[in-house]
C-alpha positions as CSV (number, residue, x, y, z in Angstrom):
1,X,0.0,0.0,0.0
2,X,1.4,3.5,-0.9
3,X,1.9,5.9,2.0
4,X,-0.2,8.9,1.7
5,X,0.7,12.4,3.1
6,X,-1.4,14.5,5.3
7,X,-2.2,18.0,3.7
8,X,0.2,19.7,6.1
9,X,3.1,17.3,5.7
10,X,5.9,18.8,4.0
11,X,8.9,16.7,2.4
12,X,12.2,16.9,4.3
13,X,14.1,18.5,1.5
14,X,11.6,21.5,1.5
15,X,12.1,21.9,5.3
16,X,15.8,22.2,4.7
17,X,15.5,24.8,1.9
18,X,13.3,26.9,4.2
19,X,15.6,26.6,7.1
20,X,18.6,27.5,4.8
21,X,16.7,30.6,3.5
22,X,15.8,31.7,6.9
23,X,19.5,31.5,8.1
24,X,20.6,33.4,5.0
25,X,18.1,36.2,5.5
26,X,19.2,36.4,9.3
27,X,22.8,36.8,8.1
28,X,21.9,39.4,5.5
29,X,19.9,41.3,8.1
30,X,22.8,41.1,10.6
31,X,25.4,42.2,8.1
32,X,23.1,45.2,7.2
33,X,22.9,46.2,10.8
34,X,26.6,45.9,11.3
35,X,27.3,48.0,8.1
36,X,24.9,50.6,9.1
37,X,26.5,51.0,12.6
38,X,30.0,51.2,11.0
39,X,29.0,53.9,8.7
40,X,27.3,56.0,11.5
41,X,30.4,55.6,13.6
42,X,32.7,56.6,10.7
43,X,30.7,59.9,10.5
44,X,31.8,61.0,13.9
45,X,35.3,59.5,13.8
46,X,37.9,61.9,15.0
47,X,35.4,64.4,16.6
48,X,36.8,63.9,20.0
49,X,40.3,64.7,18.8
50,X,39.3,67.7,16.9
51,X,37.4,68.9,19.9
52,X,40.6,68.7,22.0
53,X,42.7,70.3,19.2
54,X,40.3,73.2,18.9
55,X,40.3,73.7,22.7
56,X,44.0,73.5,23.1
57,X,44.9,75.5,20.0
58,X,42.3,78.2,19.7
59,X,40.6,80.6,21.9
60,X,37.6,78.2,22.3
61,X,36.8,77.2,26.0
62,X,33.5,75.5,25.4
63,X,32.4,73.4,22.4
64,X,28.6,73.3,21.5
65,X,28.7,71.4,18.3
66,X,30.9,69.5,15.9
67,X,30.1,69.0,12.2
68,X,31.9,67.6,9.0
69,X,32.5,69.9,5.9
70,X,34.2,68.9,2.6
71,X,35.3,71.8,0.7
72,X,38.9,72.4,-0.7
73,X,39.7,69.9,2.2
74,X,38.1,67.8,4.9
75,X,37.3,69.8,8.0
76,X,35.7,69.3,11.4
77,X,33.7,72.4,12.2
78,X,33.9,72.9,15.8
79,X,31.5,75.7,17.1
80,X,31.6,77.1,20.5
81,X,32.4,79.9,22.7
82,X,35.5,81.8,24.2
83,X,36.0,82.6,27.8
84,X,34.5,86.0,27.0
85,X,31.3,84.1,25.9
86,X,31.8,85.2,22.3
87,X,30.5,82.7,19.8
88,X,33.3,81.3,17.5
89,X,34.1,78.7,14.8
90,X,37.2,76.7,14.5
91,X,37.7,74.8,11.2
92,X,40.0,71.8,12.1
93,X,41.7,70.2,9.0
94,X,41.4,66.4,9.2
95,X,43.5,65.0,6.3
96,X,46.0,67.8,5.6
97,X,48.7,69.6,7.6
98,X,46.8,72.9,7.2
99,X,46.6,75.3,10.1
100,X,43.4,75.6,12.1
101,X,41.1,78.6,10.9
102,X,39.5,80.4,13.8
103,X,36.8,83.0,13.5
104,X,34.6,85.1,15.9
105,X,31.1,84.8,14.6
106,X,29.9,88.2,15.9
107,X,31.2,89.8,12.7
108,X,29.2,87.3,10.6
109,X,25.7,87.0,9.2
110,X,23.9,84.6,11.5
111,X,22.5,81.4,10.2
112,X,18.9,82.7,10.8
113,X,19.5,86.0,8.9
114,X,21.1,84.0,5.9
115,X,18.3,81.6,6.0
116,X,15.7,84.2,5.8
117,X,17.3,85.9,2.9
118,X,17.8,82.6,1.1
119,X,14.0,81.8,1.7
120,X,13.1,85.1,-0.1
121,X,15.0,84.0,-3.2
122,X,13.9,80.4,-3.1
123,X,10.5,80.2,-1.5
124,X,9.4,76.7,-2.8
125,X,12.7,75.0,-2.2
126,X,13.1,72.2,0.4
127,X,16.0,73.0,2.7
128,X,18.0,69.9,3.6
129,X,20.7,71.3,5.8
130,X,22.7,74.4,6.6
131,X,26.3,74.1,7.9
132,X,29.3,76.4,8.2
133,X,32.1,75.7,5.8
134,X,35.4,77.2,4.5
135,X,37.0,77.2,1.0
136,X,40.4,78.7,0.4
137,X,40.4,80.3,3.8
138,X,37.1,82.1,3.3
139,X,34.3,81.1,5.8
140,X,31.1,80.3,4.1
141,X,27.5,79.2,4.8
142,X,26.6,75.9,2.8
143,X,23.0,75.5,2.1
144,X,21.9,72.0,0.7
145,X,18.4,72.1,-0.7
146,X,16.2,70.7,-3.4
147,X,15.1,73.6,-5.9
148,X,11.9,74.0,-7.8
149,X,13.3,72.0,-10.7
150,X,13.9,69.0,-8.4
151,X,17.7,69.5,-8.5
152,X,19.9,68.9,-5.6
153,X,21.8,72.0,-5.0
154,X,24.7,73.2,-2.8
155,X,24.7,77.0,-2.3
156,X,27.5,78.8,-0.6
157,X,27.2,82.4,0.9
158,X,30.0,84.5,2.4
159,X,29.6,84.5,6.2
160,X,30.7,88.1,6.4
161,X,28.3,89.7,3.9
162,X,25.7,87.0,3.1
163,X,26.4,87.5,-0.7
164,X,26.3,84.4,-2.8
165,X,29.8,82.8,-3.4
166,X,28.9,79.7,-5.5
167,X,26.2,77.2,-6.5
168,X,26.4,73.7,-7.6
169,X,23.3,72.1,-9.2
170,X,22.8,68.4,-9.9
171,X,20.2,67.4,-12.5
172,X,18.2,64.3,-11.7
173,X,18.2,61.6,-14.3
174,X,14.9,60.0,-15.4
């Protein structure tokens, strides 16, 4: 007599394929989590050293924020205040042997002022981020946004005057 299977009975080879696929999916997921964490750690790599360098080699006594900037070189932008409670920015070069650039921000156009000015010229644009930057020793505001034509734009403005320095637009490919 021929052995008949119940409707929920699965052949053993199918069980092994399902188990192997689940193991592969778990491994892929685990690798994805590991890769994501590695990338996030890489973004802040060297911040502690740049903070210490800025505190020891400039007039900064307190650090409020550290960001990354890629211009004519790779910099950590250390924002903080001096012992006189004056706001300041130090551009600490990461890869090069350049000197640290240090600026008191009281002479600069503030981020809020330049954002308001920018909004008037590009009211329908979607702002992604604004960070301080430096190019060839000139302190700049870097605006990253998506314009009306759905282009990704990097716009640079002089920190001292708020006037436009440069714009780089990337066209989307359909």
